C-alpha positions in Angstrom: 65.6 -55.0 -65.9 62.1 -55.8 -64.5 60.2 -53.5 -61.5 57.7 -55.8 -59.4 54.7 -54.2 -60.0 53.5 -53.0 -56.0 50.0 -51.9 -55.2 46.7 -53.4 -56.7 45.5 -52.7 -59.8 41.7 -51.0 -60.9 40.3 -53.9 -62.2 41.6 -55.8 -58.8 40.2 -52.9 -56.3 37.5 -53.3 -57.8 37.1 -57.3 -57.2 37.5 -56.9 -53.6 34.7 -54.5 -53.5 32.2 -56.5 -55.5 32.4 -59.2 -52.9 32.3 -57.2 -49.7 30.0 -55.0 -51.3 28.2 -59.6 -51.0 29.0 -60.0 -47.7 27.3 -57.4 -46.7 24.5 -58.1 -48.4 24.3 -61.0 -47.4 24.6 -60.4 -44.4 23.3 -56.5 -43.3 20.0 -57.9 -43.7 20.2 -61.2 -41.0 21.3 -58.4 -38.6 19.2 -55.5 -39.4 15.7 -58.9 -39.2 17.6 -59.6 -35.8 17.9 -55.8 -34.0 13.6 -55.4 -36.0 12.1 -57.8 -33.8 14.0 -57.6 -30.5 13.0 -53.8 -30.6 9.6 -54.7 -31.9 8.8 -56.9 -28.7 10.7 -54.8 -26.3 8.4 -51.9 -27.4 5.5 -54.1 -27.1 6.8 -55.2 -23.5 6.8 -51.1 -22.5 3.6 -50.8 -23.9 3.0 -53.7 -22.5 3.5 -52.4 -19.0 1.9 -48.9 -19.3 -1.7 -50.1 -19.8 -0.8 -52.7 -16.7 0.3 -50.3 -14.8 -2.8 -47.7 -15.6 -5.2 -50.9 -15.9 -4.0 -52.0 -11.9 -4.7 -48.5 -10.7 -7.7 -47.4 -12.7 -9.3 -51.3 -11.9 -8.3 -51.1 -8.0 -6.5 -55.0 -9.1 -3.4 -56.6 -8.8 -1.3 -57.2 -12.3 2.2 -59.5 -13.1 4.0 -59.8 -16.0 5.0 -63.2 -16.3 8.0 -63.7 -18.4 8.1 -67.7 -19.1 11.7 -68.9 -19.7 10.6 -72.7 -19.5 11.4 -74.6 -22.9 11.1 -72.9 -26.4 10.4 -71.4 -27.6 10.1 -68.4 -24.1 7.1 -66.4 -24.1 4.8 -63.8 -21.5 1.5 -63.5 -20.3 -1.0 -61.0 -17.9 -1.7 -62.7 -14.3 -4.5 -60.5 -12.5 -5.2 -60.8 -8.8 -8.4 -58.7 -6.8 -7.6 -56.1 -5.0 -4.7 -54.3 -3.8 -2.3 -56.8 -2.5 0.7 -58.1 -1.3 3.3 -58.0 -3.2 5.3 -61.6 -2.2 9.0 -61.8 -2.9 10.0 -64.0 -6.2 10.8 -68.0 -3.2 7.1 -66.9 -1.9 6.1 -67.4 -5.3 7.9 -70.1 -6.8 7.0 -72.3 -3.3 2.9 -70.9 -3.3 3.4 -72.4 -7.4 5.3 -75.7 -6.0 2.6 -76.4 -3.4 -0.1 -75.5 -6.3 1.4 -78.2 -8.3 2.0 -81.0 -5.5 -1.9 -80.7 -4.3 -3.0 -80.8 -8.3 -3.9 -84.9 -7.0 -4.9 -84.6 -4.2 -8.8 -83.4 -2.1 -6.7 -80.2 -0.4 -6.1 -78.7 -4.2 -4.2 -75.3 -3.4 -5.1 -72.3 -5.1 -3.7 -68.5 -6.1 -5.2 -65.3 -6.2 -3.7 -64.8 -9.9 -5.8 -65.7 -13.1 -4.4 -65.7 -16.1 -5.8 -62.2 -17.7 -6.8 -62.2 -21.7 -8.0 -57.8 -21.0 -4.8 -56.7 -21.9 -3.0 -59.4 -23.5 -4.7 -62.1 -24.8 -3.3 -65.7 -24.6 -0.2 -63.8 -24.2 2.8 -63.6 -26.4 5.6 -66.5 -27.6 8.5 -64.4 -28.8 10.6 -65.5 -32.1 12.0 -68.9 -32.3 15.8 -66.2 -33.0 15.4 -64.3 -29.7 14.4 -65.9 -25.9 14.8 -63.6 -21.9 18.1 -63.9 -21.1 16.9 -62.9 -17.9 14.6 -61.1 -15.8 15.9 -59.7 -12.4 13.9 -58.1 -10.0 15.1 -56.1 -6.9 13.5 -58.3 -4.5 15.5 -61.1 -5.3 19.7 -61.4 -5.0 20.2 -62.8 -8.1 19.3 -62.7 -11.3 16.3 -64.8 -12.8 17.8 -67.0 -15.9 15.4 -70.2 -16.3 11.3 -71.0 -15.5 9.1 -68.5 -14.1 9.7 -64.9 -13.5 7.4 -61.8 -12.3 7.1 -58.3 -12.8 4.0 -56.4 -9.9 2.0 -54.2 -10.7 -0.3 -53.2 -7.6 -3.1 -51.2 -7.5 -1.4 -47.6 -6.9 0.6 -47.4 -9.2 3.5 -48.8 -7.9 6.5 -51.7 -10.3 8.6 -53.6 -9.3 11.8 -52.6 -10.1 13.2 -55.0 -12.6 15.6 -55.4 -15.3 13.7 -57.7 -18.5 16.8 -58.6 -20.9 16.0 -59.6 -24.4 18.8 -61.2 -26.8 19.0 -63.1 -30.1 21.5 -65.3 -28.2 24.7 -64.0 -30.6 24.9 -60.3 -30.4 21.9 -58.3 -29.8 20.9 -58.0 -26.1 18.4 -55.3 -25.6 17.8 -54.2 -21.7 13.5 -52.8 -20.6 13.9 -51.7 -17.5 10.8 -50.6 -15.0 10.3 -48.1 -13.2 8.9 -48.3 -9.8 7.9 -45.1 -8.5 6.8 -43.9 -12.6 5.8 -47.2 -13.9 7.9 -46.8 -17.1 9.8 -48.3 -19.0 12.8 -47.0 -20.7 14.5 -49.4 -23.0 18.6 -48.9 -23.4 19.8 -51.4 -26.9 22.8 -52.7 -24.3 22.6 -55.3 -21.3 22.3 -53.5 -18.6 21.6 -54.5 -14.8 20.1 -53.9 -11.8 23.6 -52.6 -10.6 24.6 -50.8 -13.4 21.6 -48.2 -12.3 22.8 -48.0 -9.1 26.0 -46.6 -10.0 24.3 -44.1 -11.3 
């Protein structure tokens, strides 16, 4: 009488391990590449925010980091306005941009107090194709901004908009950059965070 064998042979186990190893060898570098890209962009933004705040206080100017979520790839750059300025709501910023666009072909052109600054970030920075700005939350705005342009302001007094910027690969990775309004320090969190999450803490 023949008995059925239970379990796996050593050879079968080795084949399964080899297949798993091959899958991991293909998948892990892609995962690590995405994580490295997000880490690099978030760290660059954190370092940039520190420089922008320092420069605003040093030169008695008002700066803002512009996050552009129009088209592809997403990008960001720095703009500056002379002297201390009252930081306005996102709605007023958008109304000004609309007025500037509409007046381009007229005699009475509307101009913005802000202009692009190449001193802190030359030509701006485009995100890699694999990444995008998921959303920008600013305290002065009731809803997260997911399209168009969003602004984080840095005043001549050293204050910063309370804001959270999320960068994602659109799949499994989303990191957050949290701007502290008083210290100007930008904290990096390796998960999606909202302003509501910060209020709970």
